[in-house]
C-alpha positions in Angstrom: -143.3 -96.9 -244.8 -145.5 -99.6 -243.2 -144.6 -102.0 -240.6 -145.5 -105.5 -241.8 -147.1 -106.4 -238.4 -148.5 -103.2 -237.0 -149.4 -100.9 -239.9 -147.9 -97.5 -239.8 -144.8 -97.4 -237.7 -144.9 -95.1 -234.7 -142.2 -92.6 -233.9 -139.4 -93.7 -231.7 -140.0 -90.7 -229.3 -143.6 -91.8 -228.6 -145.0 -88.6 -230.1 -144.8 -89.2 -233.9 -147.5 -86.6 -234.7 -145.4 -83.7 -233.6 -144.3 -82.8 -237.1 -147.4 -83.7 -239.1 -150.2 -81.5 -240.4 -153.8 -81.6 -239.2 -154.9 -83.4 -242.3 -157.6 -80.9 -243.3 -155.5 -79.5 -246.2 -153.3 -82.4 -247.1 -155.9 -84.2 -249.1 -157.9 -87.4 -248.5 -156.3 -90.4 -246.8 -156.3 -94.0 -248.0 -158.3 -96.7 -246.3 -155.2 -97.8 -244.3 -154.5 -94.3 -243.0 -151.7 -93.6 -245.5 -151.6 -89.9 -246.3 -151.3 -88.8 -249.9 -148.2 -86.7 -250.4 -148.7 -83.2 -251.8 -146.7 -82.0 -254.7 -143.5 -80.5 -253.5 -143.4 -76.8 -253.0 -140.9 -74.4 -254.2 -138.9 -74.9 -251.0 -136.9 -78.2 -251.0 -137.1 -78.3 -247.2 -140.9 -78.1 -247.1 -141.4 -81.9 -247.2 -138.8 -82.7 -244.6 -140.1 -84.9 -241.8 -139.9 -83.3 -238.4 -140.2 -86.5 -236.5 -137.2 -88.0 -238.2 -139.1 -91.2 -239.1 -138.4 -92.4 -242.7 -141.3 -92.2 -245.1 -143.4 -89.7 -243.1 -143.9 -86.4 -244.7 -143.8 -83.2 -242.7 -146.0 -80.2 -243.0 -145.1 -78.0 -246.0 -143.5 -74.8 -244.9 -145.5 -71.6 -245.0 -148.9 -73.4 -245.2 -151.7 -71.8 -243.3 -149.3 -69.3 -241.6 -152.3 -67.2 -240.5 -153.5 -69.8 -238.1 -152.1 -69.3 -234.6 -149.2 -71.6 -233.7 -150.6 -72.7 -230.4 -153.9 -73.7 -231.9 -152.1 -75.8 -234.6 -150.0 -77.5 -231.9 -153.0 -78.5 -229.8 -154.8 -79.9 -232.8 -151.7 -81.9 -233.8 -151.3 -83.4 -230.4 -154.9 -84.4 -230.0 -154.9 -86.1 -233.4 -151.6 -87.8 -233.0 -152.7 -89.2 -229.6 -155.8 -90.8 -231.2 -153.6 -92.3 -234.0 -150.8 -93.5 -231.8 -152.6 -95.2 -228.9 -154.2 -98.0 -230.9 -151.0 -98.6 -232.9 -148.8 -98.7 -229.8 -151.1 -100.9 -227.7 -149.7 -104.1 -229.4 -146.2 -103.3 -228.5 -144.4 -105.1 -225.7 -143.4 -103.4 -222.4 -146.6 -101.3 -222.0 -146.2 -98.9 -224.9 -149.6 -97.3 -224.2 -148.4 -96.1 -220.8 -145.3 -94.7 -222.3 -147.2 -92.7 -224.9 -149.7 -91.3 -222.4 -147.0 -90.4 -219.9 -145.0 -88.6 -222.6 -148.1 -86.6 -223.6 -148.8 -85.6 -220.1 -145.2 -84.5 -219.5 -145.1 -82.3 -222.7 -145.2 -78.6 -222.0 -148.6 -77.1 -222.5 -150.6 -80.3 -222.1 -153.9 -79.7 -220.3 -155.8 -82.3 -218.4 -159.5 -82.5 -218.9 -161.9 -80.9 -216.5 -163.2 -84.3 -215.4 -159.7 -85.5 -214.5 -158.9 -82.3 -212.6 -162.2 -82.5 -210.6 -161.5 -86.1 -209.6 -158.2 -85.2 -207.9 -158.1 -85.6 -204.2 -156.3 -83.7 -201.4 -152.9 -82.2 -202.1 -153.2 -82.9 -205.8 -153.3 -86.7 -205.4 -155.6 -88.7 -207.7 -158.5 -90.5 -206.1 -158.0 -94.2 -205.6 -160.8 -95.5 -207.8 -159.6 -96.1 -211.3 -156.4 -94.1 -210.9 -153.4 -94.9 -213.0 -150.0 -95.9 -211.8 -147.4 -93.2 -212.5 -145.3 -93.9 -215.6 -142.0 -93.5 -213.8 -142.9 -96.2 -211.3 -144.1 -98.6 -214.1 -140.8 -98.1 -216.0 -138.8 -98.8 -212.8 -140.7 -102.0 -212.2 -140.4 -103.2 -215.8 -136.6 -102.6 -215.8 -136.0 -104.0 -212.4 -134.9 -100.6 -211.1 -134.9 -99.7 -207.4 -135.9 -96.1 -208.0 -137.3 -94.3 -205.0 -141.0 -93.4 -204.9 -140.0 -89.9 -204.2 -139.2 -89.5 -207.9 -142.8 -89.8 -209.0 -143.6 -86.7 -210.9 -146.4 -84.4 -209.9 -146.5 -85.7 -206.3 -148.7 -88.6 -207.4 -148.8 -91.7 -205.2 -149.2 -95.3 -206.2 -152.2 -97.3 -205.1 -149.9 -100.0 -203.7 -148.5 -99.4 -200.2 -144.8 -98.4 -200.2 -142.2 -97.8 -197.5 -142.4 -94.4 -196.0 -145.9 -93.8 -197.1 -147.9 -91.7 -194.6 -150.4 -93.8 -192.7 -152.5 -93.5 -189.5 -149.6 -94.7 -187.4 -148.0 -92.2 -185.0 -145.4 -90.1 -186.7 -141.9 -90.6 -185.4 -139.5 -87.7 -185.3 -137.4 -87.2 -188.4 -133.6 -87.3 -188.0 -131.3 -86.6 -190.9 -129.4 -89.6 -192.2 -126.1 -88.1 -191.1 -127.3 -87.4 -187.6 -127.7 -89.9 -184.7 -131.2 -90.2 -183.2 -131.9 -88.0 -180.2 -131.1 -89.9 -177.0 -133.9 -90.8 -174.6 -133.8 -89.9 -170.9 -136.2 -91.3 -168.2 -137.1 -89.9 -164.8 -139.3 -91.6 -162.2 -140.6 -90.1 -159.0 -142.3 -92.3 -156.3 -143.8 -89.9 -153.9 -146.1 -90.2 -150.9 -149.2 -89.9 -153.0 -148.2 -90.5 -156.7 -146.0 -92.6 -158.9 -144.9 -90.7 -162.0 -142.7 -91.5 -165.0 -141.5 -89.3 -167.9 -139.4 -90.4 -170.9 -138.2 -87.5 -173.1 -135.6 -86.5 -175.6 -133.8 -83.1 -175.7 -134.9 -80.5 -178.3 -134.2 -76.7 -177.9 -131.7 -75.6 -175.3 -133.3 -76.1 -171.9 -136.3 -77.9 -173.4 -137.3 -81.5 -174.2 -140.1 -83.4 -175.9 -142.0 -86.0 -173.9 -142.1 -89.4 -175.6 -144.0 -91.3 -173.0 -145.5 -90.6 -169.6 -147.3 -92.4 -166.7 -148.9 -91.2 -163.5 -151.0 -93.0 -160.9 -152.2 -92.2 -157.4 -150.8 -95.0 -155.1 -151.0 -93.3 -151.7 -147.8 -95.0 -150.5 -147.8 -92.9 -147.4 -151.3 -93.9 -146.3 -151.2 -94.5 -142.5 -147.5 -93.6 -142.3 -148.1 -90.8 -139.8 -149.8 -93.1 -137.3 -147.7 -96.3 -137.6 -144.4 -95.0 -138.9 -144.4 -97.8 -141.5 -145.6 -98.4 -145.0 -148.7 -100.6 -145.0 -148.8 -103.8 -147.1 -151.7 -102.5 -149.2 -149.9 -99.3 -150.0 -146.7 -101.1 -151.0 -148.7 -103.5 -153.2 -150.3 -100.5 -155.0 -147.0 -99.0 -155.6 -145.4 -102.2 -156.9 -148.2 -102.6 -159.4 -147.7 -99.1 -160.7 -143.9 -99.6 -160.8 -144.3 -102.8 -162.9 -146.0 -100.7 -165.6 -143.2 -98.2 -165.4 -140.7 -101.1 -165.8 -142.5 -102.3 -169.0 -142.4 -98.8 -170.5 -138.7 -98.4 -169.7 -137.9 -101.9 -171.1 -139.6 -101.2 -174.4 -137.2 -98.3 -175.3 -133.5 -97.7 -175.4 -132.8 -95.3 -172.6 -129.5 -93.5 -172.6 -129.7 -92.4 -168.9 -132.3 -92.6 -166.2 -132.8 -91.7 -162.6 -135.4 -93.2 -160.4 -136.1 -91.6 -157.0 -138.3 -92.0 -153.9 -139.1 -89.2 -151.6 -140.7 -88.6 -148.2 -142.7 -91.8 -147.7 -139.8 -94.1 -148.3 -137.5 -91.6 -146.5 -139.5 -91.5 -143.3 -140.8 -95.1 -143.1 -139.0 -97.6 -140.9 -139.4 -100.2 -143.7 -138.6 -97.9 -146.5 -135.3 -99.6 -147.4 -136.8 -103.1 -147.3 -139.6 -101.8 -149.5 -137.2 -100.7 -152.2 -135.5 -104.1 -152.1 -138.8 -105.7 -152.8 -139.3 -103.3 -155.7 -136.0 -104.2 -157.2 -136.7 -107.9 -156.8 -140.2 -107.8 -158.4 -139.8 -105.1 -161.0 -136.1 -104.8 -161.7 -136.1 -101.1 -160.9 -133.6 -99.7 -158.4 -134.8 -96.6 -156.7 -132.8 -94.2 -154.7 -134.1 -92.2 -151.7 -133.1 -88.6 -152.0 -132.7 -86.1 -149.2 -134.9 -83.0 -148.8 -132.3 -80.6 -150.1 -132.0 -82.5 -153.3 -135.7 -82.6 -153.6 -135.9 -78.8 -153.3 -133.2 -78.3 -155.9 -134.9 -80.7 -158.3 -138.2 -78.8 -158.0 -136.5 -75.6 -158.8 -134.7 -77.1 -161.8 -138.0 -78.3 -163.3 -139.6 -74.8 -163.2 -136.7 -72.7 -164.4 -138.5 -71.7 -167.6 -141.4 -70.2 -165.8 -139.5 -67.4 -164.1 -140.0 -64.1 -165.9 -136.9 -62.3 -167.2 -137.8 -59.2 -165.3 -138.2 -61.1 -162.0 -135.6 -60.4 -159.4 -136.6 -63.0 -156.8 -139.0 -65.9 -156.5 -140.4 -68.1 -153.8 -141.0 -71.6 -155.2 -142.9 -74.2 -153.3 -143.8 -77.8 -154.0 -146.7 -79.2 -151.8 -146.2 -82.9 -151.8 -148.0 -85.8 -150.1 -145.7 -86.1 -147.1 -143.5 -83.0 -147.2 -143.5 -79.5 -148.7 -140.3 -78.0 -150.1 -139.8 -74.2 -150.2 -137.0 -72.4 -151.9 -136.1 -68.7 -152.0 -134.5 -67.7 -155.2 -132.7 -64.4 -155.8 -131.6 -64.0 -159.4 -129.9 -60.6 -159.3 -128.1 -59.2 -162.4 -126.3 -62.3 -163.6 -128.7 -65.2 -164.4 -127.2 -68.7 -164.5 -128.5 -71.4 -166.9 -129.4 -73.5 -163.9 -132.0 -71.7 -161.7 -131.0 -73.9 -158.7 -127.7 -72.1 -158.5 -129.6 -69.0 -157.4 -131.2 -70.7 -154.3 -130.3 -68.6 -151.2 -132.6 -70.2 -148.6 -134.6 -73.5 -148.6 -136.6 -75.6 -146.2 -138.6 -78.8 -146.2 -141.6 -78.9 -144.0 -142.5 -82.4 -142.6 -146.1 -82.0 -143.7 -148.0 -82.6 -146.9 -151.5 -83.1 -148.1 -151.7 -86.8 -147.0 -150.3 -86.3 -143.5 -152.2 -83.0 -142.8 -155.5 -84.4 -144.0 -155.1 -87.5 -141.8 -154.4 -85.4 -138.7 -157.3 -82.9 -139.3 -159.7 -84.8 -141.5 -160.0 -84.3 -145.2 -163.6 -85.3 -146.0 -165.5 -82.9 -143.8 -163.6 -79.7 -143.6 -165.1 -76.6 -141.8 -163.7 -73.1 -141.8 -162.5 -73.8 -138.2 -160.7 -76.9 -139.1 -159.2 -75.3 -142.1 -157.8 -72.4 -140.1 -156.3 -75.0 -137.6 -154.4 -76.6 -140.5 -153.2 -73.1 -141.7 -151.9 -72.2 -138.2 -150.0 -75.5 -137.9 -148.1 -74.8 -141.1 -147.5 -71.2 -140.1 -145.9 -72.4 -136.9 -143.4 -74.5 -139.0 -142.7 -71.6 -141.3 -142.0 -69.3 -138.3 -138.8 -71.4 -137.7 -137.6 -70.8 -141.2 -135.0 -68.1 -141.4 -135.7 -66.2 -144.6 -135.5 -62.6 -145.8 -138.7 -60.6 -145.6 -140.7 -60.2 -148.8 -139.8 -56.5 -149.0 -136.2 -57.3 -149.3 -136.9 -60.0 -151.9 -138.9 -57.6 -154.0 -136.3 -54.8 -153.8 -138.5 -52.6 -151.5 -141.8 -53.2 -153.5 -144.3 -56.0 -153.9 -144.6 -55.4 -157.6 -143.4 -57.4 -160.6 -139.9 -57.9 -159.2 -141.2 -60.8 -157.0 -143.8 -63.5 -157.4 -144.7 -67.0 -156.3 -144.4 -70.3 -158.3 -146.4 -73.2 -157.1 -145.8 -76.8 -158.4 -148.1 -79.4 -156.9 -151.5 -81.0 -157.4 -153.0 -78.4 -155.2 -152.2 -75.4 -157.3 -152.9 -77.2 -160.6 -156.3 -78.2 -159.2 -157.1 -74.6 -158.2 -156.1 -73.5 -161.8 -158.4 -76.1 -163.3 -161.3 -75.1 -161.1 -160.6 -71.4 -161.9 -160.7 -72.1 -165.7 -163.9 -74.2 -165.2 -162.4 -77.0 -167.4 -164.7 -79.9 -168.4 -161.6 -82.1 -167.9 -158.1 -81.3 -166.8 -155.9 -79.9 -169.5 -152.2 -79.5 -168.7 -151.6 -77.3 -171.8 -153.9 -74.7 -170.4 -152.8 -75.0 -166.7 -149.0 -75.1 -167.0 -147.7 -71.5 -166.8 -151.0 -69.9 -165.9 -150.9 -66.7 -163.9 -153.3 -66.3 -161.0 -153.8 -63.1 -159.1 -154.0 -63.0 -155.3 -157.7 -62.3 -155.4 -158.3 -65.2 -157.8 -156.5 -67.6 -155.5 -158.5 -66.5 -152.5 -161.8 -66.8 -154.4 -160.9 -70.4 -155.5 -160.0 -71.4 -152.0 -163.2 -70.0 -150.6 -165.2 -71.8 -153.3 -163.6 -75.2 -152.5 -164.2 -74.7 -148.8 -167.9 -74.1 -149.5 -168.2 -77.4 -151.3 -168.9 -80.7 -149.4 -167.0 -83.9 -150.2 -169.4 -85.1 -152.9 -169.2 -81.8 -154.7 -165.4 -81.8 -154.7 -165.4 -85.4 -155.9 -167.8 -84.5 -158.8 -165.5 -81.8 -160.1 -163.6 -83.2 -163.1 -160.4 -81.4 -162.1 -160.4 -82.9 -158.6 -162.1 -86.3 -158.7 -162.7 -88.7 -155.8 -159.0 -89.5 -155.4 -158.1 -85.9 -154.4 -161.4 -84.8 -152.9 -160.1 -85.4 -149.3 -156.7 -83.9 -150.0 -157.3 -80.7 -151.8 -158.3 -78.6 -148.8 -155.3 -79.7 -146.9 -153.2 -78.5 -149.8 -155.0 -75.2 -149.8 -154.2 -74.8 -146.1 -150.5 -75.2 -146.8 -150.8 -72.7 -149.7 -152.6 -70.2 -147.5 -149.8 -70.3 -144.9 -147.2 -69.7 -147.6 -149.2 -66.8 -149.0 -149.4 -65.2 -145.6 -145.6 -65.5 -145.1 -144.8 -64.2 -148.5 -147.6 -62.0 -149.8 -147.5 -61.5 -153.6 -149.9 -59.9 -156.1 -149.5 -62.9 -158.5 -148.7 -66.6 -158.5 -147.7 -68.8 -161.5 -148.9 -72.3 -161.8 -146.5 -75.1 -162.7 -147.6 -78.5 -163.8 -144.1 -79.9 -163.5 -141.8 -80.9 -160.7 -139.2 -83.4 -159.7 -139.4 -85.5 -163.0 -138.8 -82.4 -165.1 -135.9 -81.4 -162.8 -134.3 -84.8 -163.1 -134.5 -84.7 -166.9 -133.2 -81.2 -167.1 -130.2 -82.0 -164.9 -129.3 -85.2 -166.7 -129.5 -83.6 -170.1 -127.4 -80.6 -168.9 -124.8 -82.9 -167.4 -124.5 -84.9 -170.7 -124.3 -81.7 -172.8 -127.3 -82.8 -174.8 -128.2 -79.2 -175.7 -124.7 -78.3 -176.8 -124.8 -80.8 -179.7 -126.4 -79.4 -182.9 -129.7 -81.0 -183.5 -131.1 -81.4 -187.1 -133.4 -78.7 -188.2 -137.0 -79.3 -189.0 -137.1 -81.3 -192.2 -137.9 -79.1 -195.3 -140.9 -80.1 -197.3 -140.1 -81.5 -200.7 -136.6 -82.8 -200.1 -137.7 -86.4 -199.4 -141.2 -87.6 -200.0 -141.0 -90.5 -197.7 -139.6 -88.8 -194.7 -141.4 -88.0 -191.5 -141.7 -84.7 -189.6 -138.5 -83.7 -187.9 -137.5 -82.6 -184.5 -137.5 -79.0 -183.6 -134.0 -77.7 -183.5 
């Protein structure tokens, strides 16, 4: 039958050629494409139309049975596509797209070599001249709100869509039924540095850093001589704290703790300085005592203690004070390493105060030894078990040192000969006793300009690093150990660990890493 407007009427399924012959043995066709009907065969069902459309004859049964079935099907599809595309182009609603999409979805359809070679990464078509997926066109034509994840074959539209991967930073994926991971913030205003960390809990005892800030402010500059914080030092600290306030205000923080240590603790005008900080930045800092400072340093380094270790001496060489904790683990290990502290002390000396007393720019072997002996005199008043008792009668793997400060991280960076400081390579690094001695001797042989030129030291630490090495040398003489572990972490990490543990953040079940293929528009998930 002919359609009065469009010639031969196409099949309702969009693939009307599925039940026709190839035309090679069905006789010549008329000028309008009408096929001459063969005489009926012996079988009455031979002329039944497979497409179901009235007036369209099917292939006689049993004809050319020797020809392979697959070959016949491919030839039928190719010819039916040529016949149906022009006829369907005049239909409303984009009939051409429907026919092409149905052909592509049929089993056994093969794309041409040219089309396959023009596909981009991960099977996505190149943007030039690519065609919009049929499912998305159908949804637009019907006013449907179908998700872009339903596009077959993983193809993407040329138009931007919600959830499409771009160059923007990827946010952690959280399942729809799970609340987002809460954010915690910790700020440490020390004698030399102002540091901020914003993080969210992941695995038990661990967290992912969302934002961080660190700046050398030298708040304790001149404190040893005058007993007060200078105006210039307070101004530097306030400017750094304003940046921290902006970072905190830009996020929803569930819980935060902002602390100040030795400089604000020892200065006569420390309290008034914190009032100025609250007035100009809106941040309210608390001054912590030395015992709290020592416990926080231990909490921040708990994951760096070996399982086989029986005891540890952990030290934090700061700008105005140095905290030392003796940790004896024993047979029962608590989740909080700070619970295993048996002895602790806080020396009223740090890299800033020691370098101001002995000079930090031009350090000779004699002046270096004088700094070591001053710290040794302070340690002599510390009542602590001998190293033999800590190591269970040996100095082997049962005991080691952990150092968390700019001094030990600088030594590690120089030891690795890094072109620029890299925390990922430094944090957790093991250094033998001979390697530490070699690094200290190497730094002592450099003048101020050579230390300032090293990318892991820089001009800001060039006059402080040898004072820190002197404190480290005194600790090593008091507690000899064959190895030392470097920790690029400290009070901030301890603050975060304690807050998350108090809130039970690690007891809640976190969503697993998002499985590929379940939602095309989702982002990468948090680690469970």
